[in-house]
Backbone as CSV, one residue per row, in Angstrom:
resi,resn,N_x,N_y,N_z,CA_x,CA_y,CA_z,C_x,C_y,C_z
1,UNK,25.246,-10.389,27.375,24.496,-10.893,26.238,23.946,-9.708,25.455
2,UNK,24.190,-9.679,24.159,23.713,-8.568,23.336,22.260,-8.802,22.915
3,UNK,21.593,-7.702,22.655,20.186,-7.740,22.253,20.122,-7.972,20.745
4,UNK,19.547,-9.098,20.280,19.501,-9.376,18.838,18.591,-8.416,18.071
5,UNK,17.768,-7.673,18.793,16.848,-6.744,18.138,17.310,-5.283,18.246
6,UNK,18.495,-5.057,18.751,18.982,-3.700,19.007,19.057,-2.849,17.741
7,UNK,19.329,-3.461,16.614,19.471,-2.701,15.372,18.182,-2.602,14.574
8,UNK,17.099,-3.189,15.062,15.838,-3.153,14.341,15.009,-1.947,14.764
9,UNK,14.243,-1.436,13.837,13.362,-0.295,14.124,12.000,-0.558,13.509
10,UNK,10.979,0.014,14.104,9.631,-0.092,13.538,9.592,0.675,12.222
11,UNK,8.710,0.286,11.330,8.591,1.032,10.075,8.291,2.507,10.359
12,UNK,8.890,3.374,9.573,8.663,4.812,9.739,7.238,5.158,9.315
13,UNK,6.836,6.388,9.596,5.515,6.845,9.143,5.422,6.806,7.617
14,UNK,6.510,7.144,6.939,6.518,7.082,5.473,6.385,5.644,4.983
15,UNK,7.082,4.703,5.647,6.964,3.288,5.292,5.525,2.814,5.493
16,UNK,4.943,3.205,6.622,3.577,2.809,6.955,2.596,3.385,5.923
17,UNK,2.799,4.643,5.547,1.932,5.275,4.547,2.058,4.576,3.195
18,UNK,3.268,4.176,2.837,3.469,3.462,1.573,2.752,2.111,1.595
19,UNK,2.808,1.416,2.732,2.088,0.148,2.859,0.581,0.364,2.769
20,UNK,0.087,1.430,3.382,-1.344,1.733,3.330,-1.774,2.079,1.905
21,UNK,-0.952,2.840,1.201,-1.260,3.185,-0.191,-1.295,1.931,-1.056
22,UNK,-0.320,1.060,-0.873,-0.289,-0.196,-1.630,-1.505,-1.055,-1.283
23,UNK,-1.884,-1.080,-0.019,-3.050,-1.852,0.407,-4.308,-1.321,-0.266
24,UNK,-4.460,-0.005,-0.312,-5.641,0.589,-0.929,-5.736,0.212,-2.406
25,UNK,-4.599,0.191,-3.084,-4.576,-0.146,-4.518,-4.955,-1.592,-4.779
26,UNK,-4.803,-2.468,-3.782,-5.099,-3.892,-3.978,-6.390,-4.330,-3.290
27,UNK,-7.227,-3.373,-2.883,-8.477,-3.739,-2.224,-9.340,-4.604,-3.133
28,UNK,-10.090,-5.520,-2.535,-11.062,-6.268,-3.346,-12.031,-5.294,-4.013
29,UNK,-12.490,-5.633,-5.197,-13.334,-4.743,-5.994,-14.546,-4.191,-5.239
30,UNK,-15.251,-5.005,-4.433,-16.405,-4.423,-3.722,-16.019,-3.245,-2.825
31,UNK,-14.841,-3.290,-2.260,-14.414,-2.217,-1.362,-13.899,-1.014,-2.141
32,UNK,-13.266,-1.258,-3.292,-12.872,-0.145,-4.151,-14.116,0.594,-4.623
33,UNK,-15.134,-0.176,-4.996,-16.373,0.429,-5.465,-17.017,1.263,-4.359
34,UNK,-17.076,0.712,-3.141,-17.654,1.453,-2.021,-16.886,2.745,-1.754
35,UNK,-15.573,2.658,-1.752,-14.756,3.843,-1.472,-14.949,4.894,-2.561
36,UNK,-15.127,4.465,-3.805,-15.347,5.392,-4.905,-16.724,6.011,-4.878
37,UNK,-17.728,5.276,-4.380,-19.100,5.773,-4.343,-19.324,6.726,-3.178
38,UNK,-18.390,6.784,-2.263,-18.572,7.664,-1.100,-18.852,9.100,-1.524
39,UNK,-18.155,9.555,-2.575,-18.326,10.936,-3.024,-19.670,11.166,-3.691
40,UNK,-20.144,10.206,-4.475,-21.370,10.410,-5.235,-22.618,10.115,-4.426
41,UNK,-22.522,9.402,-3.329,-23.692,9.046,-2.546,-23.981,10.008,-1.409
42,UNK,-23.256,11.076,-1.300,-23.477,12.035,-0.220,-24.647,12.946,-0.548
43,UNK,-25.314,13.358,0.478,-26.419,14.302,0.353,-25.872,15.725,0.324
44,UNK,-26.575,16.613,-0.371,-26.168,18.019,-0.350,-26.406,18.617,1.028
45,UNK,-27.194,17.933,1.855,-27.463,18.401,3.208,-26.490,17.820,4.227
46,UNK,-25.520,17.049,3.754,-24.541,16.436,4.647,-23.795,17.534,5.396
47,UNK,-23.804,17.483,6.731,-23.150,18.553,7.493,-21.628,18.492,7.477
48,UNK,-21.070,17.409,6.985,-19.610,17.269,6.972,-19.104,17.693,5.596
49,UNK,-18.391,18.823,5.508,-17.973,19.328,4.201,-16.719,18.670,3.643
50,UNK,-16.103,17.779,4.371,-14.873,17.152,3.888,-15.128,15.685,3.547
51,UNK,-14.183,15.105,2.875,-14.289,13.704,2.484,-14.220,12.794,3.702
52,UNK,-14.856,11.642,3.591,-14.723,10.640,4.647,-13.281,10.167,4.687
53,UNK,-12.830,9.820,5.874,-11.457,9.362,6.031,-11.428,8.102,6.870
54,UNK,-10.448,7.292,6.604,-10.165,6.123,7.421,-8.810,6.370,8.062
55,UNK,-8.752,6.213,9.361,-7.493,6.391,10.071,-6.927,5.026,10.421
56,UNK,-5.672,4.811,10.055,-4.962,3.592,10.415,-3.993,3.964,11.530
57,UNK,-4.302,3.530,12.721,-3.483,3.894,13.874,-2.266,2.979,13.940
58,UNK,-1.128,3.579,13.686,0.132,2.851,13.514,0.474,1.962,14.706
59,UNK,0.448,2.516,15.895,0.908,1.745,17.058,0.048,0.512,17.322
60,UNK,-1.285,0.621,17.358,-2.086,-0.599,17.580,-1.888,-1.639,16.484
61,UNK,-1.719,-1.173,15.234,-1.497,-2.127,14.143,-0.145,-2.808,14.311
62,UNK,0.888,-2.031,14.643,2.205,-2.632,14.869,2.178,-3.601,16.047
63,UNK,1.456,-3.243,17.102,1.351,-4.133,18.264,0.688,-5.454,17.883
64,UNK,-0.420,-5.368,17.123,-1.096,-6.608,16.709,-0.204,-7.433,15.794
65,UNK,0.501,-6.772,14.899,1.403,-7.465,13.986,2.491,-8.210,14.759
66,UNK,3.053,-7.546,15.757,4.107,-8.167,16.566,3.573,-9.337,17.385
67,UNK,2.363,-9.194,17.922,1.773,-10.253,18.735,1.379,-11.461,17.895
68,UNK,0.830,-11.222,16.708,0.325,-12.330,15.890,1.447,-13.132,15.259
69,UNK,2.281,-12.462,14.512,3.391,-13.141,13.870,2.999,-14.059,12.726
70,UNK,1.718,-14.067,12.335,1.297,-14.984,11.273,0.897,-14.275,9.978
71,UNK,1.059,-12.948,9.930,0.750,-12.174,8.728,1.839,-11.130,8.521
72,UNK,1.956,-10.676,7.279,2.876,-9.579,7.021,2.200,-8.287,7.456
73,UNK,2.982,-7.256,7.631,2.413,-5.964,8.006,1.490,-5.454,6.908
74,UNK,1.870,-5.656,5.665,1.015,-5.240,4.549,-0.326,-5.954,4.556
75,UNK,-0.319,-7.257,4.846,-1.572,-8.017,4.925,-2.458,-7.492,6.045
76,UNK,-1.869,-7.188,7.176,-2.642,-6.693,8.310,-3.226,-5.312,8.002
77,UNK,-2.444,-4.445,7.395,-2.943,-3.118,7.028,-4.096,-3.243,6.032
78,UNK,-3.959,-4.136,5.059,-5.043,-4.360,4.098,-6.295,-4.835,4.809
79,UNK,-6.153,-5.765,5.739,-7.300,-6.283,6.476,-7.992,-5.185,7.275
80,UNK,-7.212,-4.363,7.956,-7.789,-3.262,8.742,-8.497,-2.283,7.819
81,UNK,-7.895,-1.960,6.687,-8.485,-1.022,5.737,-9.811,-1.555,5.193
82,UNK,-9.840,-2.808,4.817,-11.073,-3.434,4.318,-12.174,-3.368,5.372
83,UNK,-11.830,-3.704,6.597,-12.836,-3.695,7.662,-13.316,-2.281,7.970
84,UNK,-12.434,-1.310,7.985,-12.841,0.061,8.268,-13.763,0.602,7.181
85,UNK,-13.429,0.351,5.922,-14.288,0.791,4.817,-15.623,0.064,4.883
86,UNK,-15.585,-1.240,5.091,-16.817,-2.020,5.166,-17.734,-1.548,6.277
87,UNK,-17.179,-1.336,7.456,-18.002,-0.897,8.586,-18.527,0.525,8.366
88,UNK,-17.750,1.364,7.690,-18.209,2.716,7.382,-19.505,2.671,6.573
89,UNK,-19.600,1.680,5.691,-20.781,1.549,4.846,-21.818,0.585,5.410
90,UNK,-21.658,0.211,6.683,-22.680,-0.582,7.357,-22.603,-2.075,7.120
91,UNK,-21.504,-2.562,6.567,-21.370,-3.998,6.362,-21.034,-4.691,7.678
92,UNK,-21.570,-5.874,7.856,-21.242,-6.671,9.036,-19.915,-7.381,8.796
93,UNK,-19.361,-7.956,9.843,-18.135,-8.752,9.676,-18.379,-9.905,8.707
94,UNK,-19.557,-10.520,8.789,-19.882,-11.629,7.876,-19.909,-11.143,6.428
95,UNK,-20.506,-9.967,6.176,-20.527,-9.391,4.822,-19.108,-9.142,4.322
96,UNK,-18.269,-8.613,5.202,-16.899,-8.295,4.835,-16.119,-9.571,4.505
97,UNK,-16.262,-10.589,5.328,-15.561,-11.849,5.088,-16.031,-12.488,3.784
98,UNK,-17.323,-12.392,3.509,-17.862,-12.955,2.269,-17.268,-12.237,1.064
99,UNK,-17.198,-10.913,1.114,-16.615,-10.140,0.018,-15.127,-10.447,-0.159
100,UNK,-14.424,-10.612,0.960,-13.000,-10.952,0.875,-12.812,-12.336,0.259
101,UNK,-13.676,-13.281,0.620,-13.557,-14.642,0.095,-13.842,-14.691,-1.397
102,UNK,-14.714,-13.798,-1.874,-15.065,-13.777,-3.298,-14.012,-13.063,-4.121
103,UNK,-13.153,-12.294,-3.483,-12.142,-11.516,-4.209,-11.015,-12.407,-4.694
């Protein structure tokens, strides 16, 4: 019996980065605003000299996507990005869901 998935491959790092870039461009306005204000709201005494970053860990996201099967990979990446930005700025899950519902 042949493996029906033998010719399939996980999205490459470039594919994943393109999905993340597209997700960032379609963020709900409250999250775009928060991400844009990150630079202007920093203190001159901030010990971190580089920009804040959000890391999207490819393998856990791919694993969740494969397990769920009810969302596209782009939708899942967008959801993770929204939550990471929201939590960075101290928003609760309820705040994040409310902002997503209003978008």
